[in-house]
C-alpha positions, -999 to +999 in steps of 0.1 A: -116+307+326-116+326+291-104+360+297-122+373+263-160+365+287-163+395+304-196+401+296-215+419+323-247+404+330-282+421+313-295+430+345-267+446+360-274+476+333-287+508+345-296+530+314-267+554+331-243+558+303-213+565+325-223+545+353-227+514+332-192+516+317-176+519+351-198+489+365-185+473+333-146+479+344-153+463+378-165+435+363-138+430+346-117+431+372-135+407+389-130+381+355-092+395+358-090+380+390-103+342+383-088+343+353-053+353+370-056+325+390-043+300+362-017+319+351+018+317+357+036+343+372+007+352+399+025+371+423+029+399+401-003+400+378-022+394+415-009+423+428-015+445+402-052+436+395-054+442+430-040+478+430-057+484+402-090+472+414-085+496+446-078+524+426-109+520+403-134+517+429-122+548+445-122+561+413-160+552+406-170+554+440-158+594+434-181+600+407-211+583+418-207+600+453-201+638+430-233+627+411-251+625+442-239+657+461-246+676+426-284+663+425-291+665+458-299+627+459-320+622+492-303+591+500-266+594+497-251+588+527-267+553+532-253+546+496-216+564+506-218+538+538-223+508+508-189+522+489-171+522+524-184+489+533-170+476+497-138+496+502-132+484+532-137+448+528-118+446+494-090+463+513-094+438+546-094+406+516-063+429+500-040+428+527-045+391+537-035+387+507-002+405+502+001+390+542-005+353+524+027+333+524+016+301+499+008+305+465-026+281+470-035+310+497-030+335+475-055+312+452-080+309+477-080+348+489-081+362+452-109+340+446-124+349+480-120+387+467-136+380+432-165+362+446-170+388+474-168+417+446-195+396+422-215+395+451-215+429+462-216+441+427-248+425+423-266+436+452-254+473+451-260+478+412-291+456+415-307+472+447-288+505+452-272+517+422-303+508+406-323+539+428-301+564+423-303+560+386-340+563+382-336+595+406-308+610+379-330+601+350-360+616+370-339+650+375-331+651+342-368+649+325-385+672+354 
């Protein structure tokens, strides 16, 4: 995979500059995981990517959750539950990665994490975050 090919698909853009920029970074993490499987010194690279992903997920979710709280977003509880599900899913898969004994197993787990992240991002952004972005845009115009 070409590490420069990280453009987020157009249907994932919501029209909220800060949220879109943060989603681009999360999408970049997906690409980095897939690309790193083919790199040398994989264990170091992959563990750093997973650590960074976990930190960034928390940062992004905190940002969205603060927006929801500040604006009284009516779907906030359900939205936060989705955030929790992703965080827990990535943590579980990451734990399996850190406990894996063989490189082949690590590669498979990283690809599993990458696909989990990609699938979750597509669902969450297209369906759940889009409703939040529309709500925020409506709040700005009212």
